[in-house]
C-alpha positions in Angstrom: 78.8 8.6 118.8 81.2 8.6 115.5 83.8 10.4 117.8 83.0 7.8 120.3 83.1 4.7 118.4 86.5 5.8 116.4 88.3 7.2 120.1 87.1 3.6 122.0 89.2 1.9 124.4 89.0 -1.9 125.1 87.2 -1.9 128.5 85.8 1.2 128.6 82.1 1.4 130.4 79.7 1.0 127.7 77.3 2.9 130.8 80.1 6.6 129.5 78.1 6.7 126.3 74.8 6.7 127.9 76.5 9.4 130.3 78.1 11.0 127.3 75.7 11.4 124.9 73.4 13.6 124.8 70.6 14.9 122.8 69.2 18.5 123.9 69.9 22.4 123.4 73.6 23.5 124.4 72.9 26.8 123.3 69.6 27.2 125.4 70.8 25.6 128.2 72.9 27.2 131.2 76.9 26.5 129.7 78.1 27.1 133.5 77.4 28.4 136.8 78.1 31.9 137.1 75.6 31.8 134.0 72.4 30.6 135.6 73.7 33.0 139.1 73.8 36.1 136.5 70.3 34.8 135.3 68.5 34.4 138.4 70.6 37.5 140.7 70.5 39.9 138.0 73.0 43.0 138.2 75.3 40.7 140.7 79.1 41.4 141.0 81.3 38.3 139.7 82.2 36.3 142.3 79.3 37.5 145.0 78.1 34.5 146.9 74.1 33.8 146.8 71.8 31.4 148.4 72.1 29.2 145.1 75.6 28.5 145.4 75.4 26.0 148.2 72.5 24.4 146.4 73.9 24.1 143.1 77.3 23.5 144.2 76.1 20.5 146.7 74.1 18.8 144.6 76.4 18.5 141.7 79.2 17.7 143.9 77.2 14.6 144.7 76.4 14.0 141.3 80.1 14.0 140.4 81.1 11.9 142.9 78.5 9.1 141.5 79.8 9.7 137.9 83.5 9.0 139.1 82.2 6.0 140.3 80.5 5.1 137.0 83.6 5.6 135.0 85.9 3.5 137.4 83.5 0.4 137.0 83.8 -2.8 135.3 80.7 -3.9 133.1 83.1 -7.9 132.9 79.6 -9.3 133.1 75.3 -8.4 133.4 75.1 -7.6 137.6 78.1 -4.8 136.7 76.2 -3.6 133.8 73.3 -2.6 136.1 75.0 -1.1 139.1 76.7 1.0 135.8 73.3 2.0 134.7 71.8 2.4 138.3 74.9 4.6 139.7 74.1 6.7 136.6 70.3 7.3 137.4 70.8 8.0 140.9 73.9 10.7 140.0 70.7 12.3 137.9 68.5 12.1 140.6 71.2 13.7 143.0 71.5 16.8 140.9 67.5 17.4 139.8 67.3 20.2 142.4 70.3 21.7 140.4 68.5 21.1 137.0 65.6 22.4 137.4 67.1 25.6 139.1 68.1 26.0 135.8 65.4 25.7 133.9 64.5 28.6 136.2 67.1 30.8 135.3 65.9 30.1 131.9 62.0 31.0 132.6 64.1 34.4 134.4 66.0 35.3 131.5 62.9 35.2 129.7 60.9 37.1 132.4 58.5 34.9 132.7 59.0 34.5 136.8 60.8 36.4 139.3 63.3 34.8 141.4 64.1 38.0 143.9 61.4 36.3 145.6 63.5 33.7 146.7 65.1 33.7 149.8 65.2 30.1 151.7 64.5 26.6 150.5 60.6 26.9 150.5 60.0 29.6 147.9 63.2 28.1 146.4 60.7 24.9 145.9 57.9 27.4 145.3 59.0 28.7 142.3 60.8 26.0 140.6 57.4 24.6 141.1 55.8 27.5 139.1 54.3 25.4 135.4 56.5 28.0 133.5 59.4 26.9 134.3 58.6 23.2 133.1 57.1 24.3 130.0 59.6 26.9 129.1 62.4 23.5 129.6 60.0 20.7 127.9 60.0 23.3 124.9 63.4 24.8 124.5 65.0 21.2 125.5 68.3 22.9 127.3 71.3 20.4 128.1 72.5 22.1 131.2 76.3 21.4 130.9 77.0 21.6 135.0 74.1 19.5 135.6 75.2 16.8 132.4 78.8 16.8 133.3 79.6 18.3 136.3 83.0 16.7 136.1 84.1 18.4 133.4 82.8 22.0 135.9 82.8 20.8 139.1 87.2 21.6 139.2 90.3 23.8 139.3 89.9 25.7 135.6 86.4 24.1 134.9 85.3 23.3 131.5 85.9 21.3 128.3 89.3 20.7 127.2 89.0 20.0 123.5 85.6 21.1 121.8 85.0 19.8 118.4 81.7 21.3 116.2 80.4 21.7 112.7 77.4 23.9 113.6 74.3 24.8 111.5 74.7 27.3 109.0 70.8 28.7 109.2 69.2 31.8 110.0 67.1 31.2 113.6 63.4 31.4 111.3 61.2 29.1 109.4 61.5 29.8 105.8 57.9 29.6 104.4 59.7 29.0 100.6 61.8 26.3 102.1 59.2 24.7 104.3 56.0 24.1 102.0 58.5 23.7 98.8 59.9 20.7 100.7 56.1 19.5 100.4 55.0 20.4 97.6 57.1 19.8 94.7 58.3 21.8 92.3 57.1 25.1 94.4 60.2 26.9 94.7 60.5 26.6 90.7 57.8 28.8 89.5 57.4 32.8 89.1 56.0 34.8 92.9 52.6 35.3 91.1 52.0 31.5 90.7 53.8 30.4 94.0 51.6 32.3 96.1 48.2 30.8 93.9 49.8 27.7 93.9 50.9 27.6 98.0 47.6 29.4 99.3 44.9 26.8 97.5 47.4 24.0 99.4 47.8 25.3 102.7 43.9 25.9 103.0 43.5 21.9 101.4 46.1 20.6 104.1 44.9 22.0 107.6 47.3 19.2 109.5 50.3 20.8 107.5 49.3 24.5 108.3 48.7 23.6 111.7 52.5 22.2 111.7 54.1 24.7 109.8 52.6 27.5 112.5 53.8 24.8 115.6 57.4 24.9 113.5 57.4 29.2 113.6 56.1 29.4 117.3 59.2 26.4 118.3 61.8 28.5 116.3 60.4 31.5 117.6 60.6 30.7 121.5 64.1 29.7 120.5 65.2 32.7 119.0 64.6 35.3 121.8 66.6 32.3 124.0 68.9 33.4 122.3 68.6 36.5 121.5 68.6 37.1 125.2 71.5 34.7 126.1 75.1 35.4 126.5 75.6 36.1 122.7 77.1 38.9 122.4 76.4 40.8 118.8 73.9 38.3 118.0 70.9 40.7 116.6 73.6 42.7 114.2 71.9 41.4 111.0 70.6 38.3 110.8 70.6 36.1 113.6 72.6 32.7 112.6 73.0 29.8 115.1 76.1 29.2 113.6 76.9 33.4 115.9 75.0 31.4 118.8 77.8 28.4 118.6 81.1 30.4 117.9 80.3 31.9 121.0 79.1 29.0 122.9 81.6 26.3 122.2 84.3 30.1 123.6 82.2 29.9 126.6 82.4 26.3 127.5 86.3 26.0 127.2 88.6 25.7 130.0 91.4 28.4 130.5 94.5 26.6 127.6 91.2 24.2 126.0 90.4 24.6 122.6 87.2 25.0 120.0 87.5 23.1 116.2 84.8 24.5 114.3 83.5 24.6 110.5 82.7 27.9 110.1 81.4 30.4 107.0 83.2 33.1 106.0 81.1 35.8 107.9 82.1 34.1 111.2 85.6 35.5 110.6 84.4 39.1 108.8 80.7 39.8 109.7 79.7 42.8 112.1 77.5 39.8 114.0 80.7 38.1 115.2 82.8 41.0 115.8 82.9 41.3 119.0 83.5 37.2 119.5 86.7 37.7 117.1 87.9 40.7 119.8 87.2 38.8 123.0 89.3 35.4 121.2 92.4 38.2 120.6 91.9 39.6 123.5 91.7 36.2 125.9 93.3 33.4 123.8 94.1 33.5 120.5 93.1 31.7 117.0 95.5 29.0 117.1 94.4 27.5 113.7 92.4 29.3 110.5 92.7 26.8 107.2 89.8 28.5 104.3 88.9 25.2 102.5 87.3 26.2 98.9 84.6 23.7 97.4 85.5 23.0 94.1 84.2 20.0 92.5 82.3 19.5 95.8 85.8 18.0 97.7 84.6 19.0 101.3 80.9 18.6 101.1 79.9 17.0 97.7 76.2 17.9 98.5 77.5 22.1 99.2 77.5 24.1 96.3 81.1 24.7 94.7 80.9 28.4 95.5 80.9 27.8 99.1 83.8 27.6 101.5 84.4 26.4 104.9 86.5 27.9 107.4 88.7 25.4 110.1 88.8 27.9 113.1 90.3 26.5 116.2 90.5 28.9 118.6 92.5 28.4 122.1 92.3 29.6 125.6 96.1 29.4 125.9 98.4 31.7 127.6 101.3 33.2 126.5 101.9 35.1 123.1 99.2 36.2 121.5 99.0 35.4 117.7 96.5 34.3 114.8 98.0 31.7 112.4 96.4 31.1 109.5 97.2 29.0 106.1 96.4 29.5 102.0 92.8 28.7 100.7 92.6 24.8 99.4 90.6 23.6 96.5 92.2 20.4 97.2 92.2 17.6 99.2 95.9 16.9 98.0 96.7 20.3 98.4 95.3 20.6 101.4 97.0 17.2 102.8 100.7 19.2 101.2 100.3 22.5 102.6 98.1 22.5 106.0 100.8 22.7 108.2 102.3 25.9 106.6 100.7 28.5 109.0 101.3 31.9 109.0 101.3 34.0 112.3 100.9 37.9 112.7 100.8 39.2 116.5 96.6 39.9 117.6 97.8 43.4 118.3 98.7 43.8 114.4 96.4 41.8 113.5 93.6 43.8 115.4 93.9 46.7 113.1 93.9 45.8 110.7 90.2 45.6 109.5 86.6 46.9 110.7 86.2 44.3 114.2 88.7 42.4 113.7 87.8 41.2 110.3 90.1 38.2 108.6 91.2 39.1 104.8 90.7 36.6 102.0 94.4 35.9 101.1 95.2 33.9 98.5 98.3 32.4 99.3 100.5 32.5 103.0 102.9 35.2 100.8 99.9 37.3 100.4 100.2 38.1 104.1 103.8 39.7 103.7 102.1 42.7 101.4 99.0 42.8 103.7 101.2 43.5 107.0 103.8 46.6 104.9 99.9 48.0 103.0 98.5 48.2 106.6 101.5 50.5 108.3 101.2 53.2 106.4 97.8 54.0 108.0 94.0 54.6 106.9 92.9 57.0 104.2 90.6 58.5 107.2 93.2 58.8 109.2 93.3 62.6 109.9 96.6 64.6 109.6 97.8 68.1 108.4 96.2 68.8 105.0 95.1 65.8 104.6 91.0 64.6 106.1 88.4 63.0 103.6 85.2 61.1 105.2 82.6 58.9 103.2 79.5 60.2 102.8 76.3 57.5 102.0 75.8 59.6 98.8 73.3 63.3 98.5 69.7 61.0 98.4 68.7 57.8 99.8 67.1 55.6 96.4 64.4 54.5 98.2 63.3 57.3 101.2 64.0 60.2 98.3 62.5 58.4 95.9 59.9 61.5 95.5 62.4 63.8 94.8 63.6 61.5 91.0 62.0 61.4 87.9 62.7 58.2 85.6 62.0 59.6 82.4 65.7 60.1 80.9 65.1 61.0 77.4 65.2 65.0 78.2 67.7 66.0 80.3 65.8 69.4 80.5 68.1 71.4 82.5 67.8 69.2 85.1 70.1 67.9 87.8 71.8 64.2 86.6 71.5 61.7 89.6 73.7 58.8 89.5 74.0 55.4 91.2 77.2 53.1 91.0 76.3 51.3 87.4 76.1 55.0 86.0 80.0 55.1 85.6 83.2 52.9 86.0 86.4 53.6 86.7 88.2 56.5 85.4 84.8 57.6 83.6 82.2 59.7 84.9 79.4 58.8 82.3 80.0 55.4 81.0 75.8 54.6 81.2 72.9 57.0 81.8 72.2 58.9 85.1 70.5 56.3 87.3 67.6 59.7 87.3 67.2 63.0 87.3 66.1 65.5 90.1 64.1 69.3 89.3 67.1 71.7 90.7 63.7 73.8 92.1 63.1 70.7 94.6 66.5 69.3 95.1 68.3 72.2 95.9 66.2 73.6 98.9 66.4 69.9 100.1 69.8 69.5 100.2 70.6 72.6 101.6 68.0 71.7 104.8 70.4 68.6 105.0 73.4 70.4 104.5 72.8 72.4 107.4 72.1 69.9 110.2 74.7 67.9 108.9 77.4 70.9 109.8 76.2 71.2 112.8 76.1 67.2 113.9 79.8 66.4 115.5 79.6 62.5 113.8 79.1 64.3 110.1 81.8 64.2 107.2 80.4 68.2 106.9 80.7 68.7 110.2 82.3 72.7 110.8 83.0 72.8 106.9 81.9 76.5 105.5 80.1 76.4 102.4 79.1 79.9 100.6 75.5 81.3 100.4 73.3 78.2 98.7 75.9 76.6 97.5 76.1 72.2 97.9 79.0 69.7 97.8 77.9 68.1 94.5 78.5 71.9 93.0 82.1 70.8 93.6 84.1 68.1 91.2 84.2 64.9 93.6 85.1 61.5 94.0 82.6 58.6 94.1 82.7 55.2 94.2 81.1 51.9 93.5 79.0 50.3 96.9 77.7 47.5 95.6 80.6 44.9 94.2 82.6 41.8 94.9 85.9 40.0 94.8 84.9 37.7 91.5 84.0 40.9 89.1 87.3 42.2 87.2 88.1 45.5 89.2 86.2 45.6 92.7 87.2 49.5 92.9 85.3 51.3 90.9 85.9 55.2 91.5 85.7 58.2 89.3 85.6 61.8 89.6 81.8 63.1 89.1 81.4 66.5 87.3 80.1 69.2 88.9 76.3 69.4 89.2 76.5 65.9 89.8 74.1 64.2 93.0 74.1 61.0 93.9 72.7 57.8 95.7 73.3 56.0 98.7 74.9 53.2 95.8 77.3 56.2 94.8 79.1 57.1 97.6 80.8 60.3 97.8 84.1 61.4 99.7 84.1 64.8 101.5 87.1 66.7 101.5 87.8 68.0 105.2 90.7 69.0 104.3 93.5 69.6 101.3 93.0 70.2 97.7 93.0 69.4 94.0 96.3 68.0 94.5 95.5 65.8 97.3 92.0 64.8 95.5 93.8 63.9 92.4 96.3 61.6 94.6 93.8 60.0 96.4 91.8 59.1 93.2 94.8 57.6 91.9 95.4 55.4 94.5 92.2 54.1 94.5 92.1 53.1 90.9 94.9 51.6 91.4 96.0 47.3 91.0 97.2 47.7 94.6 94.6 49.1 96.2 92.0 47.0 94.2 94.1 44.1 95.1 93.6 45.0 98.7 90.3 46.1 99.0 89.1 42.2 97.1 90.4 41.0 100.2 87.6 41.7 102.4 85.1 42.4 99.6 81.7 40.3 99.9 79.2 42.2 98.6 79.5 46.0 99.3 83.1 48.5 99.5 82.2 48.9 102.9 83.6 52.2 104.6 85.9 50.6 106.5 87.8 49.1 104.0 89.2 52.4 102.6 
């Protein structure tokens, strides 16, 4: 509405506002005619004509003609205003069968109906009249874009020219503490035990709110299921969030040569959930502009914590040279206004090889791009070459699943094997703190020997095909270990050292297995890991963990 008012053109019919302002869910609805056909005819080849094509297109074409008349109508007097409203209602009625087919496509995607028996008009109407079709639409409030805007989707190069959005950064769940915390003052400030008692008592005394809470959970569960089955690859990687689905939806709704501009969190440009989305953009379009805003002092959003950053992201389906363009981070409006046009451009083919899943590094300034490009020219640590091959391993033990092997009495080592975690060592220093635990060698060694035997037969394992003497374990040799849990705000992000022989490690202290190379190569690698340049590089990617791909 704000955009419509800001761009208002004198003489533009007010009925256009009725047509353009829609309160519905674009994520649960059908984004394109092709999407609906894929749901109604699973496994169909792209471009294959089906029974539904003519029915949908004919309905929408009739509505499109009426909407063109609405757009050209004058509203100089009340009679003309009434005529515009009548034409708009007539357009909606003309396309109503298409709307019902789109509703049925949602129900089919959720497995609630079987569209396979639709062969003619009678069988179509029979399926459309099934209660699950209407009930699903009522619950999900879908916005079917071709039905709402046939003039946009029934044209050469269908889709929107420009999309603008600030999608919610919310996990697709109903958080119990948050939901009840809004209704019980002070609840979230209580200790866990006290909070549980207060919440339990309050819920027993308010059955009306309990029913409302249950309904909210059911509604969100229905939306989540619709999105997980929708055209949003990678949505299930980690915690599903609305912004992830919106990133996909905006890309899908943009026409060829169109653009979408979104306000996204850091994880959208670096997290695993949208890795496929980023690669799709790089393969079929480009990141036309990416600008990071640091919310210092709340200058971007005053009601959001100052430590949050916002990534203004413009993706384009324009043909031609594929580039990634971004600016340095801005921590003030003044800096943004003066530097927003100073962008650095990198070819997409080069950029996609920088990090896992085409992740964007968090660079402090535009000059850093040249440094990053130079560093990426030399390859990765895990690139195997003659006399050099190192692979990371998630420690020897899992601190949770192998807990029965660990003894947390640290008073007397007593001939036991020390087991370290990331906090047990510092850069260069393997014993800066006590070990995480100790382990009885008579129990630990047989357990690890069994694991090693399996790993040596597994082609995906770092230990595949390696040779060890009878009864020998990797922990019997000095090994490079590094801290898994870290962040880019620490004084040093990469913390690595050489563990003493006879030291085991849990998963928070990954170790490097040597597949090719000797002490000289291992010493060189440790020196690089502990260097300032490598630390600068790693903190460009790290959020909370030093993921293996960063190496």
